[in-house]
DRENPAVO-965522 format. One record per atom (N, C-alpha, C): residue number from 1; residue in one letter; x, y, z. Coordinates in steps of 0.02 Angstrom, whole numbers, always signed. Layout:
BEGIN
<NUM,'a',<X,Y,Z>>
...
//
This chain:
BEGIN
<1,'m',<+42,-59,+0>>
<1,'m',<+0,+0,+0>>
<1,'m',<+45,+62,+0>>
<2,'e',<+23,+114,-33>>
<2,'e',<+61,+176,-37>>
<2,'e',<+53,+217,+26>>
<3,'k',<+107,+254,+42>>
<3,'k',<+106,+297,+102>>
<3,'k',<+49,+349,+98>>
<4,'t',<+35,+373,+38>>
<4,'t',<-19,+423,+30>>
<4,'t',<-87,+393,+46>>
<5,'l',<-93,+327,+42>>
<5,'l',<-156,+295,+58>>
<5,'l',<-160,+275,+131>>
<6,'i',<-104,+252,+159>>
<6,'i',<-105,+228,+229>>
<6,'i',<-109,+286,+279>>
<7,'g',<-79,+343,+262>>
<7,'g',<-78,+400,+308>>
<7,'g',<-148,+422,+330>>
<8,'p',<-195,+433,+283>>
<8,'p',<-262,+453,+303>>
<8,'p',<-298,+400,+345>>
<9,'l',<-286,+336,+330>>
<9,'l',<-317,+283,+370>>
<9,'l',<-292,+285,+442>>
<10,'i',<-227,+295,+449>>
<10,'i',<-197,+299,+516>>
<10,'i',<-224,+361,+553>>
<11,'e',<-227,+417,+519>>
<11,'e',<-252,+478,+551>>
<11,'e',<-325,+470,+573>>
<12,'r',<-364,+435,+532>>
<12,'r',<-434,+423,+551>>
<12,'r',<-438,+381,+615>>
<13,'e',<-397,+329,+619>>
<13,'e',<-395,+287,+680>>
<13,'e',<-374,+329,+740>>
<14,'l',<-323,+370,+732>>
<14,'l',<-300,+410,+788>>
<14,'l',<-352,+462,+809>>
<15,'g',<-386,+491,+760>>
<15,'g',<-439,+539,+775>>
<15,'g',<-497,+506,+811>>
<16,'t',<-516,+446,+789>>
<16,'t',<-569,+409,+822>>
<16,'t',<-548,+391,+893>>
<17,'g',<-485,+371,+901>>
<17,'g',<-459,+354,+967>>
<17,'g',<-458,+414,+1014>>
<18,'a',<-437,+471,+988>>
<18,'a',<-435,+532,+1029>>
<18,'a',<-505,+552,+1051>>
<19,'y',<-553,+547,+1006>>
<19,'y',<-622,+562,+1022>>
<19,'y',<-647,+514,+1076>>
<20,'a',<-633,+450,+1068>>
<20,'a',<-655,+400,+1117>>
<20,'a',<-625,+415,+1186>>
<21,'a',<-561,+435,+1187>>
<21,'a',<-529,+451,+1251>>
<21,'a',<-564,+511,+1284>>
<22,'r',<-579,+562,+1244>>
<22,'r',<-613,+621,+1272>>
<22,'r',<-682,+603,+1300>>
<23,'e',<-714,+554,+1269>>
<23,'e',<-780,+532,+1291>>
<23,'e',<-777,+481,+1348>>
<24,'g',<-716,+464,+1370>>
<24,'g',<-709,+417,+1425>>
<24,'g',<-709,+344,+1404>>
<25,'n',<-705,+330,+1340>>
<25,'n',<-704,+262,+1316>>
<25,'n',<-631,+240,+1304>>
<26,'e',<-598,+225,+1359>>
<26,'e',<-527,+208,+1357>>
<26,'e',<-514,+144,+1317>>
<27,'g',<-560,+97,+1319>>
<27,'g',<-551,+36,+1282>>
<27,'g',<-548,+48,+1207>>
<28,'m',<-594,+88,+1181>>
<28,'m',<-595,+104,+1110>>
<28,'m',<-534,+146,+1091>>
<29,'a',<-514,+191,+1135>>
<29,'a',<-454,+232,+1121>>
<29,'a',<-393,+187,+1113>>
<30,'r',<-387,+138,+1156>>
<30,'r',<-330,+91,+1153>>
<30,'r',<-332,+48,+1090>>
<31,'v',<-391,+24,+1072>>
<31,'v',<-399,-17,+1012>>
<31,'v',<-379,+24,+950>>
<32,'c',<-403,+85,+945>>
<32,'c',<-386,+127,+888>>
<32,'c',<-311,+142,+886>>
<33,'a',<-282,+156,+944>>
<33,'a',<-210,+169,+947>>
<33,'a',<-170,+109,+924>>
<34,'r',<-189,+51,+946>>
<34,'r',<-155,-11,+925>>
<34,'r',<-162,-22,+850>>
<35,'r',<-222,-11,+824>>
<35,'r',<-233,-21,+752>>
<35,'r',<-190,+27,+711>>
<36,'a',<-188,+90,+731>>
<36,'a',<-149,+140,+695>>
<36,'a',<-75,+122,+696>>
<37,'a',<-49,+104,+753>>
<37,'a',<+21,+84,+758>>
<37,'a',<+33,+22,+715>>
<38,'g',<-12,-25,+718>>
<38,'g',<-6,-86,+679>>
<38,'g',<-4,-72,+604>>
<39,'m',<-44,-25,+581>>
<39,'m',<-44,-7,+510>>
<39,'m',<+23,+22,+489>>
<40,'a',<+51,+65,+531>>
<40,'a',<+115,+96,+516>>
<40,'a',<+170,+43,+514>>
<41,'i',<+170,-2,+562>>
<41,'i',<+220,-55,+564>>
<41,'i',<+212,-101,+503>>
<42,'a',<+151,-119,+486>>
<42,'a',<+138,-162,+428>>
<42,'a',<+163,-129,+364>>
<43,'y',<+152,-64,+358>>
<43,'y',<+177,-28,+300>>
<43,'y',<+253,-32,+297>>
<44,'w',<+286,-20,+353>>
<44,'w',<+359,-22,+356>>
<44,'w',<+385,-92,+340>>
<45,'l',<+350,-143,+363>>
<45,'l',<+371,-211,+351>>
<45,'l',<+370,-230,+277>>
<46,'e',<+330,-195,+237>>
<46,'e',<+329,-209,+165>>
<46,'e',<+398,-199,+134>>
<47,'s',<+436,-152,+159>>
<47,'s',<+502,-139,+130>>
<47,'s',<+559,-160,+177>>
<48,'h',<+542,-183,+237>>
<48,'h',<+591,-206,+286>>
<48,'h',<+568,-272,+316>>
<49,'p',<+567,-325,+277>>
<49,'p',<+539,-389,+302>>
<49,'p',<+575,-414,+365>>
<50,'h',<+536,-436,+412>>
<50,'h',<+560,-466,+474>>
<50,'h',<+519,-530,+486>>
<51,'p',<+542,-586,+459>>
<51,'p',<+505,-648,+470>>
<51,'p',<+495,-661,+544>>
<52,'g',<+437,-686,+560>>
<52,'g',<+422,-703,+630>>
<52,'g',<+390,-646,+669>>
<53,'w',<+379,-589,+637>>
<53,'w',<+348,-534,+673>>
<53,'w',<+273,-542,+679>>
<54,'g',<+244,-592,+650>>
<54,'g',<+173,-604,+656>>
<54,'g',<+133,-572,+601>>
<55,'a',<+67,-567,+613>>
<55,'a',<+23,-544,+560>>
<55,'a',<-29,-494,+584>>
<56,'h',<-23,-470,+645>>
<56,'h',<-71,-420,+669>>
<56,'h',<-39,-372,+717>>
<57,'a',<-75,-319,+734>>
<57,'a',<-47,-263,+772>>
<57,'a',<-16,-284,+838>>
<58,'m',<-48,-326,+876>>
<58,'m',<-19,-346,+941>>
<58,'m',<+47,-382,+932>>
<59,'q',<+52,-425,+883>>
<59,'q',<+116,-460,+871>>
<59,'q',<+169,-410,+848>>
<60,'y',<+149,-363,+805>>
<60,'y',<+197,-312,+783>>
<60,'y',<+222,-271,+842>>
<61,'l',<+177,-251,+886>>
<61,'l',<+198,-210,+944>>
<61,'l',<+246,-248,+989>>
<62,'r',<+231,-311,+1000>>
<62,'r',<+276,-352,+1042>>
<62,'r',<+345,-359,+1008>>
<63,'s',<+345,-366,+943>>
<63,'s',<+408,-372,+907>>
<63,'s',<+448,-307,+909>>
<64,'v',<+414,-251,+901>>
<64,'v',<+448,-186,+905>>
<64,'v',<+479,-178,+974>>
<65,'h',<+441,-197,+1025>>
<65,'h',<+467,-191,+1094>>
<65,'h',<+532,-229,+1104>>
<66,'t',<+539,-287,+1073>>
<66,'t',<+598,-328,+1084>>
<66,'t',<+654,-314,+1034>>
<67,'e',<+643,-271,+985>>
<67,'e',<+694,-256,+934>>
<67,'e',<+743,-204,+961>>
<68,'g',<+802,-227,+978>>
<68,'g',<+852,-183,+1008>>
<68,'g',<+879,-128,+965>>
<69,'s',<+868,-130,+900>>
<69,'s',<+895,-78,+856>>
<69,'s',<+851,-16,+853>>
<70,'f',<+791,-20,+880>>
<70,'f',<+746,+38,+879>>
<70,'f',<+760,+82,+940>>
<71,'p',<+743,+147,+935>>
<71,'p',<+752,+192,+993>>
<71,'p',<+712,+167,+1054>>
<72,'q',<+740,+176,+1112>>
<72,'q',<+708,+152,+1174>>
<72,'q',<+638,+180,+1183>>
<73,'e',<+628,+244,+1166>>
<73,'e',<+561,+273,+1177>>
<73,'e',<+509,+241,+1131>>
<74,'v',<+528,+220,+1071>>
<74,'v',<+482,+184,+1027>>
<74,'v',<+468,+115,+1055>>
<75,'r',<+519,+82,+1079>>
<75,'r',<+511,+16,+1108>>
<75,'r',<+466,+19,+1170>>
<76,'d',<+476,+71,+1211>>
<76,'d',<+434,+79,+1271>>
<76,'d',<+362,+93,+1253>>
<77,'a',<+351,+134,+1202>>
<77,'a',<+283,+149,+1180>>
<77,'a',<+248,+85,+1156>>
<78,'a',<+285,+44,+1119>>
<78,'a',<+257,-20,+1095>>
<78,'a',<+240,-65,+1154>>
<79,'f',<+283,-66,+1204>>
<79,'f',<+270,-106,+1264>>
<79,'f',<+206,-84,+1299>>
<80,'r',<+198,-18,+1308>>
<80,'r',<+138,+8,+1342>>
<80,'r',<+75,-8,+1302>>
<81,'l',<+78,-1,+1236>>
<81,'l',<+20,-15,+1195>>
<81,'l',<+1,-89,+1196>>
<82,'a',<+51,-132,+1199>>
<82,'a',<+38,-204,+1197>>
<82,'a',<+21,-232,+1266>>
<83,'a',<+33,-193,+1318>>
<83,'a',<+22,-218,+1387>>
<83,'a',<-52,-234,+1399>>
<84,'r',<-62,-286,+1436>>
<84,'r',<-131,-304,+1456>>
<84,'r',<-156,-253,+1506>>
<85,'v',<-220,-241,+1501>>
<85,'v',<-253,-194,+1548>>
<85,'v',<-307,-232,+1585>>
<86,'t',<-332,-202,+1638>>
<86,'t',<-385,-233,+1677>>
<86,'t',<-451,-227,+1640>>
<87,'q',<-504,-257,+1667>>
<87,'q',<-569,-254,+1635>>
<87,'q',<-595,-183,+1628>>
<88,'n',<-574,-138,+1671>>
<88,'n',<-596,-68,+1665>>
<88,'n',<-544,-26,+1627>>
<89,'f',<-499,-61,+1592>>
<89,'f',<-449,-31,+1548>>
<89,'f',<-397,+12,+1585>>
<90,'s',<-387,-2,+1649>>
<90,'s',<-334,+33,+1684>>
<90,'s',<-269,-6,+1676>>
<91,'s',<-215,+29,+1681>>
<91,'s',<-149,-1,+1671>>
<91,'s',<-104,+21,+1727>>
<92,'p',<-58,-23,+1748>>
<92,'p',<-10,-3,+1800>>
<92,'p',<+44,+44,+1771>>
<93,'l',<+45,+53,+1705>>
<93,'l',<+95,+95,+1672>>
<93,'l',<+66,+164,+1658>>
<94,'p',<+109,+215,+1653>>
<94,'p',<+84,+279,+1628>>
<94,'p',<+51,+267,+1561>>
<95,'n',<-6,+297,+1549>>
<95,'n',<-47,+274,+1493>>
<95,'n',<-76,+332,+1453>>
<96,'d',<-51,+341,+1392>>
<96,'d',<-81,+385,+1342>>
<96,'d',<-74,+349,+1276>>
<97,'p',<-121,+303,+1262>>
<97,'p',<-113,+261,+1202>>
<97,'p',<-109,+300,+1137>>
<98,'i',<-143,+356,+1133>>
<98,'i',<-141,+396,+1070>>
<98,'i',<-71,+425,+1061>>
<99,'a',<-42,+452,+1114>>
<99,'a',<+26,+480,+1109>>
<99,'a',<+77,+425,+1093>>
<100,'d',<+69,+367,+1125>>
<100,'d',<+114,+311,+1110>>
<100,'d',<+108,+290,+1037>>
<101,'s',<+47,+287,+1012>>
<101,'s',<+36,+267,+943>>
<101,'s',<+66,+318,+895>>
<102,'r',<+56,+382,+910>>
<102,'r',<+84,+435,+867>>
<102,'r',<+160,+429,+863>>
<103,'m',<+192,+414,+919>>
<103,'m',<+265,+406,+920>>
<103,'m',<+286,+349,+873>>
<104,'i',<+251,+294,+877>>
<104,'i',<+266,+236,+835>>
<104,'i',<+253,+253,+762>>
<105,'v',<+197,+284,+748>>
<105,'v',<+180,+303,+679>>
<105,'v',<+234,+349,+650>>
<106,'e',<+254,+399,+688>>
<106,'e',<+304,+446,+664>>
<106,'e',<+372,+412,+652>>
<107,'f',<+387,+360,+691>>
<107,'f',<+450,+324,+681>>
<107,'f',<+446,+282,+617>>
<108,'f',<+391,+247,+607>>
<108,'f',<+387,+201,+550>>
<108,'f',<+364,+234,+485>>
<109,'l',<+333,+292,+490>>
<109,'l',<+313,+330,+430>>
<109,'l',<+341,+400,+434>>
<110,'p',<+407,+407,+427>>
<110,'p',<+437,+474,+434>>
<110,'p',<+413,+522,+381>>
//
């Protein structure tokens, strides 16, 4: 997929996630953030194949977290996004899924 096509899809996910967060729907915000980050990583993987990284956003995020060649802040953002949350979507980690997703998107889609 072309960058000109993926960018608007990612922005729509992030916008939906930001709206959900403002409305108090943390679960939807997190889902949208994960999807946006996953799209950016999937786009990057088209030209930088990494066998074994999986086939969906959660697997991509876990792989980014463990990839030592990426900047630590990107790896940390991937870890926070991939972390399990409680049933009420609270996390023991500092949590801004939209900001974490934006960091990942900006890294993989410069």
